[in-house]
C-alpha positions in Angstrom: -21.8 56.4 58.4 -23.0 53.1 59.9 -20.4 51.0 61.9 -20.9 47.8 63.7 -18.7 46.4 66.5 -17.8 42.8 67.3 -16.5 42.1 70.8 -15.0 38.6 71.4 -14.4 37.7 75.1 -11.7 35.1 74.5 -9.7 32.9 76.9 -6.4 34.7 76.4 -7.8 38.2 75.7 -10.7 40.3 74.4 -10.7 41.5 70.8 -12.9 44.2 69.4 -13.2 45.1 65.8 -15.3 47.6 63.8 -16.7 47.0 60.3 -18.7 49.2 57.9 -21.8 48.2 56.0 -19.7 46.5 53.3 -18.0 44.3 55.9 -14.7 46.1 55.6 -12.7 46.1 58.9 -12.0 49.6 60.0 -10.0 48.9 63.1 -9.3 46.3 65.8 -7.7 46.1 69.2 -6.8 43.3 71.6 -6.3 43.4 75.4 -4.9 40.3 77.2 -5.5 39.0 80.8 -4.4 36.0 82.9 -6.0 32.6 83.5 -5.7 31.2 87.0 -5.0 27.5 87.8 -5.5 27.0 91.5 -5.3 23.3 91.2 -4.2 20.9 88.3 -6.9 20.9 85.5 -8.8 23.8 87.2 -9.2 27.0 85.1 -10.6 30.3 86.3 -10.8 34.0 85.3 -11.9 37.3 86.8 -14.9 38.8 85.0 -13.6 42.3 85.9 -10.6 41.5 83.6 -13.0 40.9 80.7 -14.8 44.1 81.4 -11.7 46.2 81.6 -10.4 44.6 78.4 -13.8 45.4 76.7 -13.6 49.0 77.7 -10.0 49.3 76.6 -10.5 47.7 73.2 -13.7 49.5 72.4 -12.2 52.9 73.2 -9.1 51.9 71.2 -11.1 51.0 68.1 -13.2 54.1 68.4 -10.0 56.2 68.5 -8.2 54.3 65.7 -11.2 54.5 63.3 -12.0 58.1 64.3 -15.6 57.2 65.0 -18.2 59.6 66.3 -20.6 58.3 68.9 -23.5 58.2 66.5 -21.5 56.2 63.9 -21.7 52.9 65.9 -25.2 51.5 65.3 -24.9 48.1 67.0 -22.6 45.8 68.9 -22.5 42.0 68.7 -21.0 39.9 71.5 -19.0 36.7 71.3 -17.2 34.8 73.9 -15.7 31.6 75.3 -18.5 29.2 75.9 -19.6 27.3 79.0 -17.9 29.6 81.5 -19.9 30.4 84.7 -20.3 33.9 86.1 -22.0 33.6 89.5 -23.8 36.8 90.6 -25.5 37.7 93.9 -28.7 39.7 94.4 -26.7 43.0 94.0 -25.0 41.8 90.7 -21.7 41.3 92.5 -19.5 38.5 91.2 -19.4 35.8 94.0 -16.2 34.1 92.9 -13.9 33.7 89.9 -15.6 32.3 86.8 -15.0 28.6 86.1 -14.0 28.2 82.4 -14.7 25.9 79.5 -11.5 23.9 80.0 -12.0 23.4 83.8 -12.2 19.7 84.6 -13.2 19.7 88.2 -16.8 18.6 87.7 -16.6 14.9 86.9 -18.6 13.9 89.9 -21.3 16.5 89.1 -21.6 15.2 85.5 -22.3 11.7 87.0 -24.8 13.3 89.3 -26.6 14.9 86.4 -26.9 11.7 84.5 -28.0 9.9 87.7 -30.7 12.5 88.4 -32.3 12.1 84.9 -32.0 8.3 84.7 -28.9 7.9 82.5 -27.0 9.3 79.6 -29.5 8.4 76.9 -32.3 10.2 78.7 -30.2 13.3 79.2 -29.3 13.4 75.5 -33.1 13.2 74.7 -33.7 16.2 77.0 -30.9 18.5 75.8 -29.2 16.8 72.8 -25.9 16.3 74.6 -24.3 14.3 77.4 -22.9 15.9 80.6 -19.4 17.1 80.0 -17.0 18.6 82.6 -16.7 21.8 80.6 -20.4 22.6 80.4 -22.1 25.1 82.7 -24.7 23.0 84.5 -22.2 20.8 86.3 -20.3 24.0 87.4 -23.5 25.2 89.1 -23.9 21.9 90.9 -20.2 22.0 91.8 -20.8 25.4 93.5 -23.8 23.9 95.4 -21.8 20.8 96.4 -18.5 22.4 97.3 -19.2 26.0 98.1 -22.6 26.0 99.7 -22.2 29.5 101.2 -21.5 30.9 97.8 -24.4 28.9 96.3 -26.8 30.4 98.9 -25.8 33.9 97.6 -26.5 32.9 94.0 -29.1 34.8 92.1 -27.9 34.6 88.4 -25.6 32.5 86.3 -24.4 34.2 83.1 -22.0 33.2 80.4 -18.9 35.3 79.8 -20.2 37.3 76.9 -23.6 37.8 78.7 -21.9 39.2 81.8 -20.4 41.8 79.4 -23.9 42.4 78.0 -25.2 42.9 81.5 -22.6 45.6 82.1 -23.3 47.2 78.8 -27.1 47.3 78.9 -28.2 46.2 82.4 -30.1 43.3 80.8 -29.9 39.6 81.7 -30.0 38.1 78.3 -28.3 35.3 76.3 -28.9 33.6 72.9 -29.5 30.1 71.7 -26.0 29.2 70.4 -24.2 30.0 73.6 -27.0 28.7 75.8 -26.8 25.3 74.1 -23.5 24.8 75.8 -24.9 25.2 79.3 -26.5 21.8 79.1 -29.7 23.4 80.3 -31.3 24.2 76.9 -33.8 22.1 75.0 -31.8 22.4 71.8 -34.5 21.0 69.6 -37.1 23.5 70.9 -34.6 26.4 71.4 -35.7 27.1 75.0 -34.7 26.3 78.6 -35.4 22.7 79.5 -37.9 22.8 82.4 -37.7 19.1 82.7 -34.0 19.1 83.3 -34.1 22.1 85.6 -36.6 20.3 87.8 -34.5 17.2 87.9 -31.5 19.2 89.0 -33.5 21.3 91.5 -32.5 24.5 89.9 -34.8 27.5 89.4 -35.2 28.9 85.9 -34.9 32.4 87.4 -31.1 31.7 87.7 -30.9 31.9 83.9 -31.0 34.8 81.5 -33.8 35.4 78.9 -32.9 33.5 75.7 -33.0 35.1 72.3 -32.0 34.3 68.7 -28.6 35.6 67.8 -29.5 38.7 65.7 -32.2 39.8 68.1 -31.7 43.1 69.8 -31.3 42.5 73.6 -30.8 46.1 74.8 -29.1 49.4 74.3 -26.1 51.0 76.1 -26.8 52.6 79.4 -25.9 56.3 79.6 -23.0 55.7 81.9 -21.5 53.0 79.6 -22.1 55.0 76.5 -20.2 57.9 78.0 -17.4 55.6 79.1 -17.0 54.0 75.7 -17.5 57.2 73.6 -20.7 55.8 72.0 -24.4 56.7 72.0 -27.3 55.3 74.0 -28.9 54.6 70.7 -26.3 51.9 70.1 -28.1 48.5 70.0 -26.6 45.3 71.5 -27.7 42.1 69.7 -27.7 38.5 71.0 -24.4 37.5 69.3 -23.1 34.0 69.6 -20.8 31.6 71.5 -17.3 31.8 70.0 -17.7 28.6 68.0 -20.9 29.7 66.3 -19.7 33.2 65.9 -16.5 32.0 64.3 -18.6 29.9 61.9 -20.6 32.9 61.0 -17.4 34.8 60.4 -16.3 32.0 58.1 -19.6 31.9 56.2 -20.7 28.6 57.6 -24.4 29.5 57.4 -25.7 26.9 54.8 -25.8 23.2 54.3 -22.6 21.4 53.1 -20.0 23.9 54.4 -17.8 22.8 57.3 -15.1 24.7 59.2 -12.0 23.7 61.1 -10.8 26.3 63.5 -7.5 25.9 65.3 -7.0 28.3 68.1 -6.3 27.5 71.7 -8.9 24.8 71.2 -9.8 23.1 67.9 -13.3 23.1 66.6 -14.9 21.2 63.7 -18.2 22.8 62.9 -20.8 21.9 60.4 -24.1 23.7 59.6 -27.3 21.6 59.7 -30.8 22.7 58.5 -32.3 20.1 60.8 -31.7 18.8 64.3 -29.3 15.8 64.0 -28.2 14.2 67.3 -25.5 11.6 67.8 -27.2 9.1 70.1 -23.8 8.2 71.5 -23.2 11.8 72.5 -19.7 11.9 71.0 -20.3 15.1 69.1 -22.3 18.2 70.1 -25.6 19.3 68.6 -26.2 23.0 69.4 -28.5 25.7 68.1 -26.7 27.7 65.4 -26.5 31.5 65.3 -28.6 31.3 62.1 -32.2 31.7 63.0 -34.0 28.3 63.2 -30.9 26.3 62.2 -28.5 24.0 64.1 -25.0 22.9 64.0 -22.9 19.9 65.0 -19.5 20.4 66.6 -16.5 18.5 67.8 -14.0 20.1 70.1 -10.3 19.3 70.8 -9.5 21.1 74.0 -5.7 21.6 73.4 -5.2 22.2 69.6 -3.1 25.3 69.0 -2.7 25.2 72.8 -0.6 22.1 72.4 1.9 23.8 70.1 1.9 26.9 72.3 2.7 24.6 75.3 5.6 23.1 73.4 6.9 26.5 72.4 6.6 28.0 75.9 8.0 24.9 77.7 10.8 23.9 75.4 11.7 26.7 73.1 12.7 29.7 75.2 15.9 30.4 73.2 13.9 30.4 70.0 11.3 32.8 71.5 14.1 35.2 72.6 15.8 35.1 69.2 12.4 35.6 67.4 11.6 38.6 69.6 14.9 40.2 68.7 14.3 39.6 65.0 10.6 40.7 65.4 9.4 37.4 64.0 7.6 34.5 65.5 9.1 31.4 67.1 6.3 29.5 65.4 7.9 30.3 62.0 11.1 28.6 63.1 9.3 25.5 64.4 7.2 25.2 61.3 10.3 25.4 59.2 11.8 22.5 61.1 8.6 20.5 60.9 8.5 21.1 57.1 11.7 19.1 56.7 10.0 16.0 58.2 8.0 13.6 56.0 4.3 13.0 56.6 3.8 10.6 59.5 6.7 12.0 61.5 8.6 8.7 61.0 6.2 6.8 63.3 6.0 9.4 66.1 2.5 10.2 67.4 1.3 13.0 69.6 -2.0 12.7 71.6 -3.1 16.3 72.2 -4.9 15.6 75.6 -3.1 18.2 77.7 -6.4 19.4 79.2 -8.2 16.1 79.1 -10.4 15.7 76.0 -13.9 16.6 74.8 -14.5 14.9 71.4 -15.0 12.0 71.0 -13.8 10.7 74.3 -15.3 13.1 76.9 -12.4 12.1 79.2 -11.1 14.6 81.8 -8.4 12.1 82.8 -6.8 11.8 79.3 -3.2 13.1 79.2 -1.0 14.4 76.4 1.5 11.9 75.1 4.3 11.5 72.6 4.3 7.8 71.6 6.9 6.2 69.4 9.9 8.3 70.2 13.3 7.0 69.1 16.8 8.3 69.0 16.2 9.2 65.3 13.6 11.8 66.2 14.4 15.4 66.6 12.5 18.6 67.5 11.1 18.9 63.9 9.6 15.4 64.3 8.0 16.5 67.6 6.6 19.7 66.1 5.2 17.9 63.1 3.7 15.1 65.2 1.9 17.8 67.3 0.4 19.3 64.1 -0.6 15.9 62.9 -2.0 14.8 66.3 -4.2 17.8 66.6 -5.4 17.2 63.0 -6.1 13.5 63.7 -8.2 14.7 66.7 -10.3 16.9 64.4 -10.7 14.0 62.0 -12.2 12.0 64.9 -15.0 14.6 64.7 -15.2 14.5 60.9 -15.6 10.8 60.9 -18.7 11.1 63.2 -20.2 13.8 61.0 -19.7 11.6 58.0 -21.2 8.6 59.9 -24.4 10.7 60.7 -24.6 11.6 56.9 -24.3 15.3 57.4 -23.3 16.7 54.0 -19.8 18.1 53.6 -18.9 19.7 50.3 -16.3 22.3 51.4 -13.9 22.6 54.4 -12.9 26.1 55.4 -9.8 26.5 57.7 -9.6 29.3 60.2 -7.8 30.3 63.4 -4.1 30.5 64.0 -3.6 27.1 62.5 -4.9 28.3 59.1 -2.1 30.8 58.9 0.5 28.0 58.6 0.7 26.6 55.0 2.2 23.4 56.5 -0.7 23.0 58.9 -3.3 23.7 56.1 -1.6 21.0 54.0 -1.6 18.5 56.8 -5.4 19.2 57.3 -6.0 18.6 53.6 -4.0 15.4 53.7 -5.4 14.0 56.9 -9.0 14.8 55.9 -8.5 13.7 52.3 -10.3 16.9 51.2 -9.5 20.2 49.7 -9.2 22.9 52.4 -9.9 26.6 51.6 -9.4 29.9 53.4 -11.5 33.0 53.1 -10.9 36.7 53.0 -11.9 37.2 56.6 -9.4 36.0 59.3 -11.1 37.6 62.2 -13.4 34.8 63.2 -15.8 35.3 66.1 -15.5 39.1 66.3 -16.2 39.4 62.6 -19.2 37.0 62.9 -20.9 38.9 65.6 -20.2 42.2 63.9 -22.2 40.8 61.0 -24.9 39.7 63.4 -25.0 43.3 64.7 -25.4 44.6 61.2 -28.3 42.2 60.7 -29.9 43.3 64.0 -29.6 46.9 63.0 -31.2 46.3 59.6 -28.2 46.7 57.3 -28.9 43.2 56.0 -32.1 41.1 55.9 -30.5 37.9 57.2 -27.1 36.6 58.3 -27.1 34.5 55.1 -27.3 37.6 53.1 -24.6 39.3 55.1 -22.2 36.5 54.7 -22.9 36.2 50.9 -22.1 39.9 50.6 -18.9 40.0 52.6 -17.1 36.6 52.5 -15.3 34.8 49.6 -12.7 32.1 49.2 -9.1 33.3 48.7 -6.9 30.2 48.8 -7.2 26.4 48.1 -5.0 23.6 49.4 -5.5 20.2 47.6 -4.7 16.9 49.3 -1.5 15.0 48.2 -2.2 11.4 47.3 0.9 9.9 48.9 0.4 11.8 52.1 -3.3 10.9 52.2 -2.4 7.2 51.8 0.1 7.5 54.7 -2.3 9.3 57.0 -5.2 6.9 56.2 -2.9 4.1 57.4 -1.7 5.9 60.5 -5.1 7.3 61.6 -6.5 4.0 63.0 -3.2 3.6 65.0 -3.8 7.1 66.4 -7.3 6.1 67.5 -6.1 2.8 69.0 -3.5 4.6 71.2 -6.3 6.3 73.3 -8.1 3.0 73.7 -4.8 1.3 74.8 -4.0 4.1 77.3 -7.4 5.0 78.6 -7.1 3.0 81.8 -3.5 4.1 82.3 -4.6 7.7 82.0 -7.2 7.3 84.8 -4.6 5.8 87.1 -2.0 8.5 86.3 -4.7 11.1 87.0 -5.3 9.5 90.4 -1.6 9.7 91.2 -1.6 13.4 90.5 -4.7 14.3 92.5 
């Protein structure tokens, strides 16, 4: 029996799943952990929490699927991108990791652009502008604000790669996740010596960079015993969660695009060639497919916006749903379903954590605009669903502008489970939206990469073709498409109108 594990180090928790050679999921397990916010718009986690969750979920999956140590041939790793694990010479974690949605590094982003001679030159070096979520500005922040910790620094690893180090003892990463550090020459798929020199950072701080299905090590004896696995178990490169989720959705060939609505929202499209937005509004990263790339737009608070609304304003509904063993989201969706497309003129700007695409603005703030006495909770919920989808359309419009082919849109993440939200996506995008048989996203994608690395498939394209198929289709509704096409420019104008106000509001709260 050949089994492959996918481990996804997420923001809210770690999920591990096991698949067999046919792609069938044998078992899965999730273990959650906290996120720390020591100051507004800061976001940190303890790497030990990730490791403990990894151990717990792997052991749970091994037990549920009744696996023998020799059954598990390989492990693939996925994880939240951009996060910074700072290690000293003894591999001890120096401080909590700074996460992808941490917004403290605006000054360091400006420093990076200044050091290289401007935004355009930076994009030429690494295909992307400096954004607060990326890893490079986090390293500079440590140097600028915690010099004693920086003096201890010997290695900077991404979240999933810290788990790899603990599994194998190896300092390794792969091109898709490394692309989000802002230190990789994305076109050449290797560390940018030019940028590292400009930033006065030594390449020795960084892990060895591989392709995503490459074998990067094997389990150490101690870890194999702890997990109930074998030292013959391989660990492959894996992928950052966005690329891993795309692999799990079969986005491994030209013309296929995915929208993923989890805590964040991601619009992801495969590209056979390097295509770079000269304005830097949308990311160009290496794909988890060998020798290929992808373009990606990110909404920082997508499903997170609806989660915030539920947690902050719907405690009674959450209590009632828990008693009935249902979800409060079902009740909120039912209320939103009763509201017509356009929410009777109510708009929601989903900038609760600042924003990434297309504005790259850490000062942006979430907003309801257009509220009247006629609006109820259903309007507010629907406007959140619409606002998040408008924000994804911002990315889609740039992809279309750059003439990247899009022939199919695949919906995934928690948002894809809501028929209403799928319909809103189809109507706002003006395109048919499909779902596929796999709903496991990143964990499934890296389990497939593990299968490729272990030789079960010749390529990730072959693995996806053998295991992934379309199971539902949602067609756009003409009347709703017309209404959303009229409303979308107004949504875009709201950010432009409020941009300066957001910056002043941010200053008041600092």
